[in-house]
C-alpha positions as CSV (number, residue, x, y, z in Angstrom):
1,X,-0.3,0.0,0.3
2,X,2.7,2.5,0.5
3,X,4.6,2.3,-2.1
4,X,0.9,2.2,-4.9
5,X,-0.8,5.1,-2.3
6,X,1.0,8.6,-2.8
7,X,-0.8,10.1,0.6
8,X,1.0,6.6,2.5
9,X,4.8,7.9,1.4
10,X,6.4,9.4,4.8
11,X,4.4,7.6,6.6
12,X,4.7,5.8,10.4
13,X,3.8,2.6,11.1
14,X,2.8,2.3,14.6
15,X,2.8,-1.7,16.2
16,X,1.3,-2.3,19.7
17,X,2.3,-5.3,20.8
18,X,2.7,-7.2,24.6
19,X,6.5,-8.3,23.1
20,X,5.2,-12.1,23.0
21,X,6.0,-12.8,19.1
22,X,8.8,-14.3,17.5
23,X,11.7,-13.2,15.3
24,X,9.6,-11.7,11.5
25,X,9.8,-13.3,8.7
26,X,12.4,-12.2,6.2
27,X,10.0,-11.2,3.5
28,X,8.5,-9.1,6.0
29,X,11.6,-7.6,6.7
30,X,12.9,-7.1,3.2
31,X,10.0,-5.2,2.3
32,X,9.7,-3.5,6.0
33,X,13.4,-2.6,4.1
34,X,11.8,-1.3,0.6
35,X,9.7,1.3,2.0
36,X,12.3,2.8,4.6
37,X,14.4,3.2,1.8
38,X,11.7,4.4,-1.1
39,X,9.0,6.6,1.1
40,X,10.9,6.6,4.4
41,X,8.6,4.7,6.3
42,X,8.9,4.8,9.8
43,X,7.8,2.1,11.8
44,X,7.3,2.5,15.8
45,X,6.1,-0.7,18.1
46,X,5.3,0.1,21.6
47,X,5.1,-2.4,24.2
48,X,2.5,-2.9,26.5
49,X,3.0,-5.4,29.2
50,X,6.1,-6.9,28.0
51,X,9.5,-7.3,27.4
52,X,10.3,-6.2,23.2
53,X,10.7,-9.8,22.3
54,X,11.5,-9.2,18.6
55,X,10.6,-5.9,18.1
56,X,15.0,-4.8,16.6
57,X,12.9,-4.2,13.6
58,X,11.4,-1.1,14.4
59,X,13.3,1.6,14.0
60,X,12.0,3.1,17.6
61,X,10.3,0.7,20.4
62,X,8.1,2.3,23.3
63,X,8.1,0.7,26.6
64,X,4.9,1.5,27.7
65,X,6.4,0.4,31.8
66,X,8.9,3.1,31.1
67,X,6.6,5.9,29.9
68,X,5.1,5.3,33.6
69,X,9.0,5.2,35.4
70,X,10.1,8.9,33.5
71,X,7.5,11.5,33.6
72,X,9.5,13.8,30.8
73,X,9.6,10.4,28.6
74,X,5.5,10.3,29.0
75,X,5.9,14.2,28.3
76,X,7.4,13.7,25.6
77,X,6.3,10.8,24.0
78,X,2.5,13.1,24.4
79,X,4.2,15.4,22.7
80,X,4.2,14.4,19.9
81,X,1.3,13.2,19.6
82,X,0.2,17.0,19.9
């Protein structure tokens, strides 16, 4: 979809997860690499109630538990949405 729809270029993909998943398939990682190179898509993984697990493929991994512990980090995360 990112390659076909110009309105999705330079967008972000947000994944909400508990971190309990296996290593992403090679095909997924290849397509993600293409989407990053061509239109400049960024992928953010937000981990709720768990550990990042295999989320290292994301451009940024945010642990919700860290946001509760650090008010400045929480303010930064919320500020980005406003």
